[in-house]
N, C-alpha and C positions, 0 to 999 in steps of 0.2 A: 867254622868258628867255635873251638872246643873250651868249652865249662869252667871255669877253676873247679877245684875239688870243694865240696860243700862241707864242713864240719858240722856233726853231728849234734854238738852242743849248744849251738846256734838255729834263733829261729828259725822254722822250714818255712814258715810266712810272716811277714812283716809289712804291714798296712800304715804307712806313717803321712798322717796328712793328707788325708786323699779327698779329694772333692770331683763331685759328676756333673753335668750339667746335659739337660736335653733342650734341642733349640728347635722351633717352632717358626712358621713365619712371624709370628706374633711377638715372641719372648724368647729368652733365654730361662728354663726351668732349672734353678740347683735342685736337683734330688739328693746329692748327701755332699755333707761340708766338713773340712777337716775332721776323717774318719780315721782312729789309729786302730788297729786291734795287734797283737802278734800270738800267733801259735807256734808250740815248742814241738820238737820230733815227738809222733808218737801222744798228741795233745789233741782233745776233743774240744772244739769250742764251740759253744751255740750262741746266734745271735736270735735276739727278741724283740718283738716289739707290734705296734698294731699293723693294719694293713697301711701300706703309702709310707711307712719310716725310714724307708732303703735297702732292706735286708736282701731282697736279691738282687736289686742293682750293684751291692758290693760282689754279691756269689757272682753276676754276670762279667762285672770287672775284672774281677778274678781270671774269669776264662778268656779276658778281652772280645766278650762277645754280646758289645752293647746297643750293636742296633746302625743305623746307618746316621737316627739324630744324636746319638748319645754319644759323650764326649770324657775323657778326663781332662779335668783343666788343672788340676793341682794334685802333688803330692806323688808320692811312689808306692807300687807294689813289689816286692822282692821275694822271690821265692828261690828257694836256697842259694839265698844271697843274690839272686840274678834280679835286675830290674824288669818285670814281665811291662812296664809301660813302653820301653824302648826297644822292645824286639818287632822285628817285623813277621808278614803272616808265615814265613819256611820257617822259622825257630820256633815260632808258637804252635806249626803243625807238628812239631817233635813234642811237645810238651802235654799237648792238649790229647788226652785220652790214656797216653803213656803215663804220663807223671802226674798230671791233676785230671781228676774226671769230676764231673756231676749226674746227681741223682735228680731227676726234675718231680716234681708233684704226680704228674698225669701219665704213669706208665706208657698207656698206647701211644704218647705223643713221642715215645723213644724208641717203639718198635716199629719194623715194617710188616704191615698187614697180611704181605705177598712173599714173606720167606719164613723159612721155618727157623726155629729158635737157634736149632744146632748152628746151621750156617749164618747165620745172626751173631753168635757169640764167636766161632771161630775165625770171622772174620775180621776180628778185634787184633789178636797177637799175629795175624798173617799180614795184616797192613803195618801196623806199626815194630812190629819186630822182624818180622819176613821169617816167621816161624813156616814151616810144612804143614800142609792142610791133615796131615794123618795123627803129628804133635797137638795142634789146634783143635782138634776134633777130640784128643785124649783130655789136654786141659779143662777144655769145655766141662766133658762130661762129668771130672771132677771138683768143678766148682761149682756147677750145679747142686750135686752133692753134698757140697758146702754150707749152698744157702738153705740146707735141708729140705729140697724137693724130692718126692718119692717118685720111685721109679723114674730116674736121671736120662735112663736111655726113651723111653714114653714121651719124654718132656720136649727130647732133642728132637724129635722127630716132629713134632706138635706145632701148629699155626697160633701166632698168638692168642686170637680169638677163643682157642679151645681152652684157655688156662683162664682160670679167676681172679678178679684183681689182684689178691696177694699174690698168688703165683707168678704175675706179670710183673708186681713190683720186685720181685724175688729176681727174677730174670734180670729185670734192668739193674739190679745192684749187682748179679754177677757179671753182666756186660762191664760195670764199671769196673770192677777186680781183675778182668783177664790180664789185663796188664801188670799187675801188682801195683798200682799207680802209690807214690807216697803221699797227695793229698787227695781227699777225696769230699765234695762238697755234696750237700742233701738239704736240696729246697723241700721244705713239707714232703718228705716222704712217704707220712702216714695219713694225710689228712684225710683221703679221702677212701681210709679201708676202715673195716670193724675194728670194736676196740682191743677184740681176741686176737685180731690178726696182726694188728697192730702189735700188740705186746709181743711178737712171735719175733717180729721185723727189728724190734727194738734191742732185742735180746740178739737177734743174729746180728745186728750192727756193733754191739757193743764185742761179741764175741770176736766177728773179724778185723775189728779193730787189733787187739789184740793180736790173733794167731798172726795177720801179715803186717804187723807193725804202723798201721796206718795212719794219719792223723789228721783230723775230719774237721769240717765246717758245720756245725748242724743249725740251721736256717728251720725254726716253726715260733707258732704264736703260743705254743702250749707248754707252760715252764713246767708243769710236772712230767713231761717228755723230756725237757732237757734237764731235766732234775736226774732222771734214772741213765741218759746217755753220755753226759756232759761234765769233763772236768773244771772248765771253767765258762765264764758268761759275758756278755757284751749286751744292753740293753740298747735299745736303739730309740727315737723318738723324734719325728719330725727332719730326716736327715742327720742326725746327728749323735753318737755316743756316749750316751748320758751318765752311764758306769757300769764299770769295767770289773770284773774279778773272779776270785775263785767262786763255786757255785755254791760252797759253804756259807761265806762270806756274805755274799749280795742276797741269799734269802735268809740269813739268819741277823745278818750285820749290816740291813743295805743303809747306805746314804745320799738317796735321792729321790725329793718326792714323787718324782714320776715313780719309779720302782714301789716305792711304798702304796701311793694310789692303785697300780695294776695289781697288788696282792690283795687290795680291799677289795677288788669288785669282782674276787675268782670265788666260787664258792667252797671253802677249805673246809675239813673235817669241824664241827662246832656252827658254823653258820646255819641260821634257821630264819625260815621267811619272816615271822611274827615275834621272836624274840631278839635275835643277831642280824637286823635285813643287812645284806650287801651295801657298800658303800660305791655309786658310780660315779663317774669322773665327771663333772660337770663339764657344759661345752663342749665344741666338736674339733675335732686335729684341724690344724690350719693347713692349708693347699699351701703350696710348696711358694707360689709367689705373693702369699697374702702373711706371709713368717711376722711375728711380732720384731720390734726391738730388744735387744739383749737374749732372755731365754725364751727359748720356745716355748717353755710348758708354761712360761709364768702367768699367760692370762686364766690357767687352769688350775693354775698351785695355789693351795691353801694357805703356803707361808710365803705368799709374793709381797715386795716391800717394794712402794714406789720409787723410784730414783737412784733405785739399786739393780732389780733385779733388770730393770729395763732402759736401761743405760747405756752397756757395753756390751759387745760379744762376751759369754764367758767359757771363760778356757779350762780344760780338765785340771783338775787338784790331785793330788795324792793324799792318800786316806793313811796315814802310819798305823804301825802295826799289823798291816794286813798284808796280805800277798799278793804284791800289784793289783791292788783296788784304787780304782778312782771314782771319781763324782764330777761332774758337769753343773757346779750348783753354787753360788757364791756364799751360801747360808749355812754352808754342810757342819759349820761348828758352831751355829747358837741354835742349833733342832735340837731336841731333845727326842730322837728316835726311838728310845724303847715308850716315851708315852703311849698310852692307849689313846685308839682313833674317837672322836668325838662320838658318845654313843648318840644313837639315831632312835628317835623314842620308839620305845617297842609297841607293836600292832595287836590290837584284840584280836585273835583268832573267830576266822569266817563261823559263820554258824552253817554246820553241815544241814541239809532239809531234807526231805523225803526223797525216795528213789525217781528219776525222771526218765532213764534210760534201763532195758534191759536185755540182754540179747540173751536167747537161748537154743543151746547145742545150732547155733548157727557153724552151715557150711558152704564156701565158695569152693569149686570145682572149675577148671577149663578144660575144654578139648581143643589137643593139637593134632594135628597131624605128623609123622613122623616121615614125610615124605619132602620132598624139597619145594615141587610145584603144590602143596595141598592136596595129593594123593597118597598113599600109604595106609598103616594101620592109624588110628584114632586111637591116641593117648592120653589121659587122664594127670593134668596137676593141681595135686589137691594142696590149694593155697590155704586154705583153713579148716582146720578140723575141730567139731566141737565145742566152736567158741562160747563159754557161755560166762557171763559178770553182769553186775549191775554199775549205775552211777548214780549219783546222789546229789541233789542242788545244790550249789556251792562247794563242791568237791574237785581235786583235781589227782587225777586216775592220771598215773604215769604208765607207758606202755612200752616196754624193753627190750629189745632183742638186736640179734646181728640180722643183715641185710640176707632178704629172703624166709624173713622166720613168718611172714604175712600181715605185718604191719599195717602195712601200707594197703595192702587187699582189703583189710578190716574195716580201715576209715571210706574208702570210696566206695563198700560196701553202705555205709553208715550213712555216706550222703549220696548215695542212691546214684552214684557214679555208674555203678555194676548191682545187678542183683543178688542175693546169694540165692543157693543152691537148693538148701531147706534151711529149716530153723524157723526162732520169730525174733524179730526186731519190735520190742515196745517203746514206742515214743510216750510216754505218759501211759493213755492207755490203747492207742493206737496199735496195730501191728503194719509196719512200713516195709517188712524184708521186703517185698514181692512190688514195691511200687517205683518205679525208675525217677528220676528225679522232674522229667518231663511229665510228669504224671499227677506230682505230688502237689498240693496248694502253696500256694504262697506263703502261707500263715510255715508249714513246716518247712520250707525251703531257706525261710529268712531265721526261722528258729535252730534251725542244724548249720553251723557255717564253718570254714576250713581256714584256718591261717597255713601258708605254705611256706615250705624250705626257704626258697631260693625268691627273695622281696624283687630283684632285678627281671623275674621272666611273670612277675604277674600283674604287673601293673601296663597299660596301653601306652607306649613311648609319643603318642602322638596326643594325648587328650590329658588336660591339665589337673594337679592333685585336686582340685575342686569339683572337676566335671567326672573325674573318677568315682568319686563317693554320692553327688548328687544319682548318676546314672543306676548305684546299688539302690539307691531311696525309694527312684519311679519304678524299679523291678519289685521291690518291697513293696508295695503301695506307700510309702510314707510321705506325710504329708498333702493337701489338698490343693496345692499350686505351688510355683517353681521358687514364691518367694519364703515359703515356710518348709522348701528343700533347702532353699540356702543357709535359712538361720539354724538349722539341723547341721547341714554338712559344718557350718561353723562352731557348733556345740562339739562336734565330732573329732574336730580337730583341736580344740581344745581338752578333750576325754585323753587324746592319745597327747600329749604334752608340745603339740606342735602349734609355732603360730601362725596365727591367722592370714598371714599376710602368704602362706606358702600354698594356698587356695589356688594361685595365678600360677603356680611353677610348673616346669616341665619333671617326668621323672629324672631326666639325667641331669637335673639340679640337682638332688638331691644325694645323700650320702647313703651306704644298705643301709644305717640303721634306720634312719627316717624313712624308707620306702617300705622297710619292715611296718612302721609305725602308721603307715597308711593303707595297708594291707589289716593291719590290724581294726582301722576304725570304720574302714569297708565291711569288714566283718563282722562289727557290732552296730551296721548300719538299719537294721532290722530287728534291732530289739534281740540280737540270737542268746540262747537260752543253753545252746551245748555248742561248743568251739573244738573243735578237733584242730588242735598245735601240733604239725608235721613237723619235726625239726626247726623250729620257728628261729632258735639263735644260732645254730650250728654254723650259717655261714657270716657271722657276724664276728668284730672283734669283743674281748674280753670285756672292756669295758662298755661295749655298746650292750654287750651280751646283760649286765646287772640291772641298767638302766630299761630296758623290754623287759626282763623280769618282775623287774619292780611293776612296770607297769602293767601287764597284763594282770600279777595278784591284785592292783588295787581296783582294776575295771571289773574282775570278779569279787571284790569284797561288796562294792557299788553293786553291781546286777543281779548277785547272787548267781554267777553261772556256772556251769557245770563245765571244767576243763578237763578234755582227754590230750596228754601231753603227750606226744612219740617221740623217742631220742632216743640216742644209744649213748650218752652221756652221764653217766652214773651220778656225777658230780653232782649238776644242777636237776636232779631227779631227788638227790637225797634231800636236796635244799627246799626245790618246791612242791612236792608230792605229798598227799595224804597217804594215798592208796600206791600201790606197783602191781604192776601185772608183768610177768616174762613172758615170753612166749619163744617160740624153739618150733621150725618148721610147721606151720601150723597151727600149734596145736600151744592152751596155754599151760605150763609147768608149776608155776609159783604164783601163788598172790595172797596178798596181807596189806598191813598198814606200812608203810617204810621204814620203823623200826621190826618190824618182824623180818623185813626180805632183807634190811640188811645188818641182820644179828643173824647166829648159828639159830637151829638147823636150816641150812640151806637145801634148796635143790642142786644137783652136781653141776649144772649148768652154770644158775645163778652163782655161784661158789666160784667158777671159773672167769665170770662175767665179771665180777667185785675185783679178782686180784688181778684182773687187765687193766685195772681203770689207772692212769699216772696221777699222784696227786702232788702239789706240788709246795710238800710242806716237810723238810726232812725231821721232822719227829716220827712221823708214820712209817711203820712197817709193814709189808705186804706178805704175806705165801706168795709165793707166783706159781701158778698153775697155766702153763700154756698149753690152750687144744692142740690136738693134732687131728692134722688134716681140715679137711673144708666140710660146710654144711652138706648133707645127698641132696640131690634132685627131691623138688617136692615129686617128680614125676615119676621116681623110683625109689620112694623111700622103704628104708630099712624095716624089717619084721619086728613085730614085740614093741620096745619103747623109744622113742626116735631119736631121742641122744644116745643109745647104748654104744654107737659107732667110736664115740669120740669119750666115753664117760671113765670115769678113773676110779671110782667106786665100785664098778660091773662083778669086780671079781668078789665081792662081797655078799653078794646073791647068791644062794644056791641053785642046781639045777637047770643055769641056763636060761632062766625066768626070764632075765630083760632082754633075751632074742629071740622068745616065744610070745610073751604076754603084753597089750598095753597095759601100763599101770593102772590102777583106780586114780581119780583124785583124794587126797587125804585129809580131813580136818584138825589138824592140829588144835594147841591149845589156843584160844584168841580169836578162832574162827580163820587162822593162817592155814592156810591151802598148798599142799605140793601134793604133784603127780611123780610120786615115785616108787619101785618096790625094795627101796631099804627101809631095815628094820627099826624098831624105834629105836633100839640102843646106838646103832650108829648113827642115826639122828643126834642122839643125846651127847655122842662120843666127839660131835663137829668143833672142831677149833675155830674163832671167828679169824677170817680172813685179812681183816685190818686193823692192826691197834696202834695206835698213837701212846709213843714212851712218855714215861713222865717227866715232868719237864725239873 
C-alpha cells in the first residue's frame, strides 16, 4: 500500500474527538473522552495535567500501544493525513520507530542491559532502513555526539549500567532520533533526573527539534518545563482537554477555571508561606467511573453554577482574538479572568526558638571492595565531609543538591539508621552521633521522625490506616490503653485533615496525597520535635503538593516542630524554607537565609542550580548556566575544591588554587556562608540569575 504524498502545510498529527476506554471484567472505564488536538510540522505541543488525567493514554494511543484491554472507541488519529486507527500491524510497524518515536519516563526500561550501547543504537536504522552495519555505527557515533555525550567511542562500547541516569536518558533520545522521526513523543522524560541534568536535556531536546525539524508531543506535569520547550499547550483534566492554545495565551490569558487553579497552587516567584500562601484545589480528582454530570471539574470549581455546569456535557469553545485558543467552560465569557484570587488570610510568622540540633564536623565514610566478590583493595566512599550546621525550634531548614551530594546519607545518620564516622550530632544537649537507632531510647526515636519521598512504599498494604498509626503510638509508648491510643489516632487524622472514616480504609483505597498525609500523621504520633522530610511532595501532583506543604507548615506552627526539608525543587524551597543549606559531593558549599541564598553573591554551584529551575511564569528571565559533566564519584573526588571540575568561575582564581586547596568556609554579611576561593570583588560583581520583568 503506497501512502499519498503529505502536504507539510497540513497538520502532522491531527487527533479528532478521540475516546479511549479500558475494559475490565466489571465495567468499561472511559479513560479519554472527546479529545482533540493538532500538531503542525516543526511544532512542539505540551500535554499537561494531574496524574490519571489521560496524558500518557493519548500518547500510547498515537503509538497504538494500549495493551490488551485498552481500546479506541471513537474518533480518529491522523498522522501525515493517514488514520492510524485503521492501520494493521504491518503498516504500523513501518511507522513506529522510523516516523513516530517515543521516549519514556524511565530510561532503563528502554535499554537492553545485556547489549552495548553502540549495538542498540545501530540496530534501529539496520532494522527500519536496511542500513549496513558500518553506516549504522557511523550514524550512531554522530548522534551520540549530537546529544552532547563526552567521548562517543567510549559510550558506544559501554553497557547501560555503566552510564549515569542523565547519560542513559540522552542515549534513549539518541535511539529515538536514529531514524530521524517526523514526530517525537516524550512522556515525562526528565522526571527522574536532577534539575541540572534536566536543564541540559531540555536544551538538547529543543536544539535537536530545530536541527532535525522534528515535531513533538511533550507530556509533563511541570508547567515550567512546558514553557521552556513547547510552542503550544493542551491542559487535560479527567480524560478531557479543558484548554488549549499557544503557550503565552494559556499562561497569561488563561480561560478555564482548572488552568487558573493549577497556576494558583504552584509556588511561583512572589508566593510566600506567610503573606501569600498557595491556594490548593479543594476536593479530589474524580475516578473514571465516578465522574460527575456535566463539567468534570464542577465539584472543585469556585465558579460552579448548579443547573448550568452539571446539566449536560460541556463542548470546547473557541476564544476569539487568540491563536487556536479553546476552552471547555460554559461560563468563559462571564468570569473576570484578570481578577486577583480571593486573598487567603496572611499567617503570622512562626516564632524561631533555641537551637535543638547541632552537627559539628560530621563525616560519614563507607568502605567498599573493588573486587567483584568482595575481594580486592578496599576503597573509601566519602558520602559526607565536615558537615557543620545548626537547626532551631520551629525553623524550616532546606537541604538541596543533586543526587549523590550526601543529602539522604545525612538523613540516615541523623535518624540513627547509620552511625557517623566522626564528629558530633547534638540533639538538645546529648551527643547521639555513635548511637544506632536500636540503642536509642524511645524518647529520642519518637522525637526525630522522617516523612519519606514515596508514600506508596512506606505503608503496610495489609494493615488499615488506623492500625498503622496505633502501631506507631504503641512503639512510642503513647497512651495507657487501646482506648486512649484509638482516640489519639483519630486526633492525628484530624491533624492531617483526613476524615476519621479513613481509619478503616486500606492503603490501596487512598490517593497519593492521602497516603502521604497518613505518613505525616504517623511521623507526628510520638510528638516529634524534629521531622526530616525527604522529598515529601515530589511524588505528588502540584495541586496535592500545595495542600501537603500547607499542612506541614500548619503542624509546624502548632507543634513548634523543626523541619529539615530535603528537596531538589528550588521553587518549593523558596516558598517554604527559612534557611537553605546547599550540598555538593558531601560538602556544605553554601548556607544562609532563603533570601541570601536566592540572591547574589552565590556559590558557583548554587548559581548553576538556580539557573536550571524551570519557572512557570512568562515574566521570569533566567540566565542559563548548563553544567558540563556529571558529579564526580565520592570514591574518587577531585583534588582541591569538589566543584572545580564543573565550575565556570575557576579561571577567575589565580595560580590553580581551586585544583590544589579545599576552599575555606567564608562568612559574608548577615552570617551568609560560602565555601569558595573567589575574591570579594568577584562576589560583588555577580548578577542575579532569576529576574522578573516589570509588568
